[in-house]
C-alpha positions in Angstrom: -34.9 19.3 7.9 -33.2 18.6 4.7 -35.0 18.4 1.4 -33.2 15.4 -0.1 -36.2 12.9 0.3 -34.2 11.1 2.9 -35.6 9.2 5.9 -35.0 10.8 9.2 -35.2 9.1 12.6 -37.5 10.8 15.1 -34.4 11.7 17.1 -32.8 13.5 14.1 -36.0 15.3 13.4 -36.4 16.4 17.0 -32.7 17.4 17.3 -33.3 20.7 15.6 -35.7 21.6 18.5 -33.2 20.4 21.2 -35.6 17.5 22.0 -33.7 14.3 21.4 -34.3 10.7 22.2 -32.3 9.8 25.3 -32.6 6.0 25.1 -32.8 3.8 22.1 -33.2 0.2 21.4 -33.0 -2.0 18.3 -35.3 -4.8 17.4 -34.7 -7.6 20.0 -33.3 -10.9 19.1 -36.0 -12.7 21.0 -39.7 -12.0 20.5 -41.0 -9.1 22.7 -44.6 -8.6 23.7 -45.0 -5.4 21.7 -43.9 -6.9 18.4 -47.4 -8.2 17.8 -49.2 -5.0 18.6 -50.6 -3.9 15.3 -54.1 -3.0 14.2 -55.8 -1.7 11.1 -58.0 1.4 11.5 -60.8 1.4 12.1 -60.9 -1.8 14.1 -63.9 -3.7 13.0 -64.4 -5.0 16.5 -66.2 -3.9 19.6 -65.2 -0.8 21.6 -64.1 -3.3 24.4 -61.5 -4.8 22.0 -60.2 -1.4 21.0 -59.9 -0.4 24.7 -58.1 -3.7 25.4 -55.7 -3.1 22.5 -55.0 0.5 23.6 -54.4 -0.7 27.2 -51.8 -3.3 26.0 -50.0 -0.6 24.0 -49.9 1.9 26.9 -48.5 -0.9 29.2 -45.7 -1.6 26.7 -44.9 2.1 26.3 -44.3 2.2 30.0 -41.9 -0.7 30.0 -39.9 -0.4 26.8 -38.3 2.4 24.8 -40.9 1.9 22.0 -43.6 4.1 20.5 -47.1 3.7 19.2 -47.3 5.0 15.6 -50.5 6.0 13.8 -50.1 6.1 10.0 -52.9 7.3 7.8 -53.9 5.6 4.5 -53.5 5.5 1.6 -49.9 6.7 1.6 -49.3 5.7 5.3 -47.6 9.0 6.0 -46.9 9.3 9.7 -49.6 11.3 11.6 -48.3 10.9 15.1 -46.1 8.9 17.4 -46.9 8.3 21.1 -44.0 7.7 23.5 -42.9 7.9 27.1 -41.7 11.4 28.1 -38.5 9.9 29.6 -37.4 8.8 26.1 -37.4 12.4 24.8 -35.7 15.3 26.5 -39.1 17.0 27.2 -39.5 18.8 30.5 -43.0 18.2 31.7 -44.8 16.5 34.5 -46.8 14.4 32.0 -45.7 10.7 31.6 -46.3 10.6 27.8 -45.6 12.7 24.7 -47.3 12.7 21.3 -45.2 13.7 18.4 -47.3 15.1 15.5 -45.6 15.1 12.2 -47.0 17.1 9.3 -44.9 17.2 6.1 -46.0 20.8 5.5 -45.9 22.2 9.0 -43.1 20.1 10.6 -43.2 18.5 13.9 -45.0 19.3 17.1 -44.4 17.7 20.5 -47.3 17.6 23.0 -47.1 16.1 26.5 -50.2 14.1 27.6 -51.4 12.1 30.5 -51.8 8.3 30.5 -55.6 8.8 30.2 -55.2 11.1 27.2 -52.7 8.6 25.6 -55.2 5.7 26.1 -58.2 7.8 24.9 -56.3 9.0 21.8 -55.4 5.5 20.8 -59.1 4.4 21.3 -60.3 7.2 19.2 -57.9 6.4 16.3 -58.8 2.7 16.5 -62.5 3.3 16.3 -62.7 6.2 13.9 -63.7 5.9 10.2 -60.4 7.0 8.7 -58.3 4.2 7.3 -54.8 3.6 8.6 -52.7 1.5 10.9 -51.4 1.6 14.5 -48.3 -0.4 15.4 -45.6 -0.4 18.1 -42.0 0.1 17.0 -38.6 0.7 18.8 -37.8 4.4 18.9 -34.4 3.7 17.4 -36.0 2.6 14.1 -38.9 4.9 13.8 -38.4 7.4 10.9 -40.2 10.0 9.0 -39.7 10.8 5.3 -38.9 14.4 4.7 -40.4 15.4 1.3 
């Protein structure tokens, strides 16, 4: 990755590892179900509401080329991005992939099952660390390379 403080798309960041996004989408002209999927962390709600939110996210990940993104506070640097495996050229039998981004250590791509994806979202939504979870089109997700 370059060191020019530029914003890289996930596809560009993954390209150096030969793992690229194979399908992209822009923000739709008409409202989409996933556009309202956003939650602050921790969710000051019941575990049931966190599970319901996570389930909605996983459903949208299965139907659209979008990704769930967790960003930690206070600087909201990206911690990880969860997407369908089919949208990245990752050879695995698992249906989802988690892209972990660390500014010091780079990027790591880890396949995961539907249950692991759902449980990971529930954990983030109910843990004490501050942050945000939202759903964005893969085409517009980016990381800032410092």
